[in-house]
Backbone as a ProteinNet text record, in pm:
[ID]
protein_1_A
[PRIMARY]
MSSSTSSTSLPSGLAVFTTIPDLLFIPEMIFGGLVWILTASSKVTIPQLQGWVMFVSVFCFVLTSTLLFLYMCGVHGNSSSWVTLDAICQETASLLYLSAAVLEAIAASSGFQTLTSYRENIAASVFAFIATLLYVMHVVYSLRRWKSS
[TERTIARY]
4061.4	4006.6	3919.5	3950.8	3867	3747.1	3737.2	3622.7	3521.3	3563.1	3468.3	3418.5	3503.4	3461.6	3344.7	3360.9	3269.1	3135.5	3125.4	3018.1	2943	3013.3	2934.7	2896.5	2946.2	2929.5	2757.5	2726.4	2572.7	2561	2463	2459.2	2410.8	2426.8	2373.6	2292.9	2213.6	2139.2	2045.8	2025.6	1945.6	1999.1	2124.2	2176	2106.8	2058.8	1963.8	1872.2	1805.2	1714.1	1764.7	1897.9	1962.4	2029.5	2016.6	2067.2	1952.1	1953.3	1863	1814.9	1882.2	1829.5	1752.6	1815.2	1768	1653.2	1639.5	1526.3	1404.6	1416.5	1300.6	1236.6	1296.5	1229.4	1100.4	1096.9	964.1	847.8	850.7	739.4	715	823.2	782.2	690.3	740.5	648.4	506.7	507.7	371.6	278.1	324.7	253.7	218	333.2	302.5	206.1	199.7	95.7	-35.4	-43.8	-173	-217.2	-142.5	-171.6	-217.3	-149.2	-190.2	-331.9	-355.3	-476.1	-600.3	-561.3	-678.8	-714.4	-601.9	-640.7	-705.3	-661.9	-730.9	-866.8	-903.1	-1042.4	-1133.4	-1082.3	-1171.2	-1247.1	-1342.3	-1396.6	-1321	-1295.5	-1195.5	-1279.7	-1250.8	-1314.4	-1248.7	-1114.3	-1039	-926.2	-956.4	-869.2	-714.2	-687.4	-536.3	-477.1	-537.4	-474.7	-442.6	-559.1	-539.6	-463.2	-474.2	-365.8	-232.5	-197.1	-44.1	-17.2	-114	-96.4	-82.4	-164.8	-146.7	-1.9	38	179.9	276	276.6	388.5	379.1	269.2	273.3	318.3	283.8	322.2	455.3	523	656.4	734.8	713.2	795.3	787.3	661.2	660.7	751.2	745.7	842	988.6	1018.9	1162.4	1215.4	1129.3	1173.5	1177.9	1093.9	1117.3	1229.9	1263.8	1371.2	1506.1	1515.5	1627.6	1655	1532.7	1556.5	1594.6	1539	1588.9	1735.4	1780.3	1894.4	2005.3	1972.1	2055	2059.6	1946.4	1944.7	2041.1	2042.1	2123.9	2258.1	2294.4	2432.7	2487.6	2416.1	2455.7	2542.8	2531.4	2618.1	2761	2795.7	2935.3	3013.8	2948.7	2995.4	3058	3005.4	3056	2993.5	3078	3039.6	2936	2927.2	2840.2	2696.3	2673.3	2538.8	2495.5	2592.8	2550.9	2502	2551.8	2501.9	2367.8	2356.9	2234.3	2115.2	2149.1	2063.7	1998.3	2101.3	2041.9	1979.4	2007.7	1931.7	1788.8	1782.6	1640.4	1563.4	1612.6	1530.9	1500.2	1574.6	1553.5	1434.2	1440.9	1336.1	1214.8	1202.3	1087.7	1027.2	1103.6	1040.6	984.5	1041.8	978.4	855.2	873.9	743	619.8	651.4	547.6	491.3	578.3	536.6	427.5	457	375	243.7	256.3	125.2	40.9	119.2	31.6	-53	26.9	-61.9	-171.5	-153.8	-269.6	-362.9	-332.3	-433	-526.4	-451	-535.6	-631.6	-586.1	-674	-785.1	-776.3	-872	-957	-905.3	-999	-1073.3	-1036.5	-1120.1	-1216.7	-1209.7	-1295.5	-1441.5	-1552.3	-1673.8	-1714.6	-1850.6	-1916.9	-1863.3	-1844.9	-1806.6	-1885.6	-1901.6	-1974.9	-1886.3	-1952	-1870.7	-1761.7	-1804.7	-1707.1	-1580.1	-1607.8	-1509.7	-1419.6	-1489	-1426.9	-1327.3	-1368.8	-1289.4	-1169.6	-1187.4	-1073.9	-983.3	-1020.7	-928.9	-858	-912.6	-848.3	-749.9	-779.5	-682.2	-573	-592.3	-487.4	-381.7	-444.9	-379.4	-287.7	-352.8	-268.9	-150.8	-175.8	-78.6	34.2	-10.9	85.2	171.6	130.9	213.9	308	255.6	342.1	458.7	423.1	523.6	625.4	581.6	667.5	764.2	705.8	802.9	907.8	862.9	955.5	1075.6	1024.9	1117.4	1226.4	1170.7	1252.5	1356.7	1311.1	1391.5	1494.4	1460.4	1554.3	1672.1	1603.7	1711.4	1809.6	1774.7	1864	1969.1	1929.2	2022.2	2113.6	2049.8	2120.8	2227.8	2188.1	2287.7	2401.7	2378.3	2468.1	2575	2532.7	2613.1	2688.3	2614.9	2687.9	2803.6	2774.9	2877	2991.1	2969.1	3085.3	3150.4	3110.6	3158.4	3271.9
1288.2	1165	1211.9	1313.3	1343.3	1410.1	1488.8	1543.1	1428.2	1340.4	1228	1160.1	1138.1	1071.7	1151.1	1291.3	1377	1368.4	1368.9	1359.7	1226.9	1117.2	991.8	951.2	1026	1001	1022	929	962.3	1064.5	1131.6	1255.4	1199.9	1278.4	1243.6	1359.4	1354.1	1469.5	1536.4	1650.2	1750.6	1744.6	1718.9	1709	1614.5	1516	1416.7	1507.4	1599.3	1680	1781.4	1770.2	1861	1787.7	1641.3	1570	1509.2	1517.2	1465.1	1333.4	1220.7	1087.3	1084.8	1130.4	1116.1	1225.5	1314.9	1396.1	1341.6	1234	1152.6	1071.8	1048.5	968.3	1036.3	1159.6	1217.4	1208.3	1236.7	1209.1	1071.9	978.3	846	790.4	843.4	820.1	862	998	1050.7	984.7	958.2	873.3	734.8	672.2	538.8	540.3	633.4	628.4	651.8	747.7	759.7	624.5	559.7	419.3	334.8	332.6	237.1	288.3	414.8	466.6	436.5	462.8	449.9	285.4	212.8	71.7	13.7	69.9	22.6	60.2	179	236.4	197.5	136.2	89.2	-53.3	-73.1	-203.8	-298.3	-415.1	-514.3	-593.9	-578.8	-663.2	-781.7	-784.9	-899.7	-912.9	-991.4	-984.4	-1019.1	-1097.9	-1150.1	-1017.7	-944.1	-836.7	-731.8	-696.5	-579.8	-599.7	-734.4	-763.3	-749.1	-783.5	-760.5	-612.3	-542.2	-376.7	-333.6	-378.3	-348.6	-374.1	-513.6	-562	-466.7	-435.7	-352.7	-212.2	-159.6	-4.7	1	-99	-96	-122.7	-243.8	-277.2	-163.9	-107.9	9.7	137.5	158.7	268.6	246.2	137.4	89.8	107.9	54.3	38.7	192.2	277	396.7	480	474.5	534.3	495.7	380.1	311.5	373.9	357.3	414	563.8	651.2	787.3	807.5	729.2	747.4	720.3	608	577.2	665.6	710.9	828.7	938.3	991.4	1121	1080.8	977.2	938.3	918.2	895.4	891	751.5	646.7	500.6	450.3	489.9	456.1	470.1	582.6	595.4	622.9	645.6	681	557.6	442.7	319.5	292	228.8	201	87.5	4.9	-101.8	-39.8	73.3	134.7	206.6	239.9	284	176.2	66.8	-74.5	-102.4	-89.9	-131.3	-31	93.2	203.8	146.1	124.9	102.9	-24.2	-142.9	-254.3	-227	-152.3	-133.8	-55.3	39.8	123	47.4	-53.7	-136	-240.6	-299	-377	-305	-183.3	-121.8	-64.3	-35	-2.5	-103.2	-218.7	-353.8	-394.7	-383.1	-409	-319.2	-182.7	-104.8	-90.4	-148.8	-150.3	-275.1	-377.3	-496	-445.5	-374.3	-331.4	-228.8	-136.2	-55.4	-112	-209.2	-286.2	-350.2	-431.3	-498.2	-413.2	-297.5	-215.5	-156.4	-127.4	-77.2	-201.3	-329.5	-433.7	-443.9	-428	-427.1	-315.6	-202.1	-78.7	-95.6	-175.6	-198.5	-306.2	-376.5	-492	-434	-501.1	-462.8	-483	-460.5	-494.8	-407.7	-281.6	-194.6	-56.2	3.3	130.1	246.2	356.5	451.1	504	517.6	565.8	477.8	334.7	237.5	238.8	255.7	283.3	403.3	511.7	638.8	619.1	545.7	518.3	430.5	329.1	239.2	304.5	387.2	458.9	548.9	636.1	715.3	635.8	522.5	444.7	392.7	357.9	318.3	418.9	545	667.3	689.8	690.5	726.4	607.4	494.7	382.8	388.5	445.1	470.2	579.1	685.7	802.2	749.4	669.4	622.5	525.1	451.5	380.5	451.8	567.6	663	727.1	757.1	812.8	731.3	590.7	487	464	474.3	438.4	566.1	699.2	804.1	779	726.9	708.5	610.9	510	400.7	447.9	533.9	585.2	675.5	764.2	833.5	754.1	645.5	567.9	484.4	434.6	365.2	452.7	564.6	664.6	678.9	707.4	714.9	600.2	475.8	344.8	332.8	361.3	348.1	433.1	543.2	619.9	616.1	526.4	502.2	399.9
1058.9	1125.7	1224.6	1298.9	1415.9	1369.3	1269.8	1197.1	1170.7	1101.7	1075.5	1199.8	1296.9	1419	1491.8	1506	1557.1	1475.7	1356.3	1293.4	1280.4	1328.9	1314.4	1459.4	1578.4	1706.2	1739.6	1853	1872.3	1975.8	1978.7	2069.6	2202.5	2291.7	2446.1	2499	2582.6	2651.4	2552.7	2553.3	2486.8	2334	2301.9	2174.8	2079	2134.7	2066.6	1976.8	2022.6	1959.8	1836.5	1819.5	1718.6	1607.5	1602.3	1485	1408.2	1289.1	1209	1221.5	1223.8	1246.4	1389	1480.2	1621	1638.1	1571.7	1586.1	1539.6	1461.5	1392.2	1496.3	1612.9	1734.3	1756.1	1774.4	1828.3	1722.4	1596.1	1519	1491.9	1513.5	1516.1	1631.8	1748.6	1869.5	1863	1798.6	1781	1691.6	1577.5	1466.4	1510.2	1589.1	1619.4	1730.8	1834.7	1930.7	1863.1	1769.6	1695.4	1631.7	1568.3	1528.5	1629.3	1739.5	1841.2	1917.8	1918	1993.6	1884.8	1757.4	1662.8	1644.5	1644.3	1624.5	1746.9	1871.4	1988.7	2017	1950.5	1976.1	1861.8	1744.5	1666.6	1664.8	1604.4	1613.7	1542.5	1609	1545.5	1450.3	1328.3	1221.2	1179.8	1188.3	1154.2	1260.7	1370.5	1473.2	1461.4	1356.4	1341.7	1274.8	1180.8	1122.7	1218.3	1288.7	1377.2	1507.5	1542.1	1646.9	1602.1	1486.8	1456.6	1449.4	1401.9	1384.2	1548.4	1629.3	1783.9	1832.6	1802.2	1846.4	1787.2	1667.3	1591.8	1662.4	1671.7	1711.8	1857.7	1939.1	2071.5	2098.3	2016.2	2024.6	1959.4	1864.6	1813.2	1892.7	1947.8	2046.9	2167.5	2219.9	2340.4	2285.6	2183.6	2125.5	2097.7	2040.4	2009.1	2149.2	2240.3	2355.2	2430.3	2434.2	2522.4	2446.7	2318.3	2246.9	2273.2	2282.2	2285	2447.6	2542.4	2665.5	2695.3	2635.7	2655.5	2585.8	2455.6	2416.5	2494.1	2546.5	2628.2	2751.2	2815.3	2925	2894.7	2778.4	2727	2755	2756.9	2787.2	2676.7	2558	2444.8	2453.8	2513.3	2525.3	2393.7	2297.3	2162.3	2111.4	2138.8	2108.4	1952.6	1861.6	1738	1719.4	1820.9	1834.8	1863.6	1921.1	1928.2	1805.5	1719.9	1579.9	1495.6	1518.6	1437.7	1495.9	1642.8	1701.6	1652.1	1646.4	1593	1454.3	1361.3	1232.8	1235.5	1308.2	1297.6	1356.3	1465.2	1526.1	1430.2	1358.3	1266.7	1159.2	1099.6	986.1	1031.4	1143.2	1178.3	1206.4	1271.7	1295.1	1165.5	1063	943.9	862.4	874.7	798.7	873.5	1004.3	1084	1055.1	1045.5	1027.9	880.1	775	645.1	638.4	718.6	712.5	789.9	906.3	967.3	901.7	833.4	749.4	633	573.3	464.1	532.5	644.1	701.6	756.6	803.4	844.8	734.4	617.6	506.2	452.4	463	447.7	536	659.2	751.7	745.3	695.4	664.7	558	451.7	331.8	332.1	453.7	469.7	494.9	444.2	476.4	619.7	652.3	775.8	900.7	867.3	981.4	971.2	1078.8	1083.6	1029.2	999.1	935	1032.5	1165.1	1254.4	1270.5	1271.3	1277.1	1146.7	1029.8	900.6	891.3	943.2	963.4	1061.5	1162	1260.1	1185.7	1120.4	1054.1	944.6	855.9	750.1	814.6	918.8	988.3	1045.2	1095.7	1164.9	1028.6	938.5	809.9	758.5	762.4	683.7	794.8	914.5	1017.9	1015.7	985.4	982.7	890.1	753.7	651.6	663.9	733.2	770.7	867.2	965	1051.1	975.7	894.8	790.4	724.5	664.1	605	700.3	808.7	908.9	946.1	963.4	1005.6	884.7	766.8	661.4	639.6	647.6	652.8	765.2	879.4	1000.1	955.7	885.1	840.1	752.4	662.2	561	640.1	732.6	792.1	898.2	951.1	1038.6	952.8	844.6	769.5	710	686.8	640.3	763.6	889.7	1011	1034.7	1010.5	1036	935.4	815.6	694.5	727.1	787	826.6	929	1025.6	1172.4	1149.6
[MASK]
+++++++++++++++++++++++++++++++++++++++++++++++++++++++++++++++++++++++++++++++++++++++++++++++++++++++++++++++++++++++++++++++++++++++++++++++++++++

């Protein structure tokens, strides 16, 4: 019983960087930040689409940063409700990023843009799909941790 409890507990401090689901916070922040930067620097061809992409990238960046900070501070106290919160946050972020990646790809494929803007939009689209994949991987590991808690 105690071995299953210790494997499902949330890490604190620098131990956050030693567990697989929580280690994904760093690449999620990196690729999410790249989506944010590239979308902000590109010429806006379709404001509604790219506005949603900006909202998702900023929201998920702040959410991921906040969760990482709270885990490192040990605020969770190994409560099972934090395991549920982690799974819900990662599921929400993965769904939001999937929608943002598709919309950014649509914005990149639209005409009437310069070559530089096209390249920025394509790069943002690729990084958004990578961020989506990272969040989905995090969801899988978070749900496994939630199921065993």
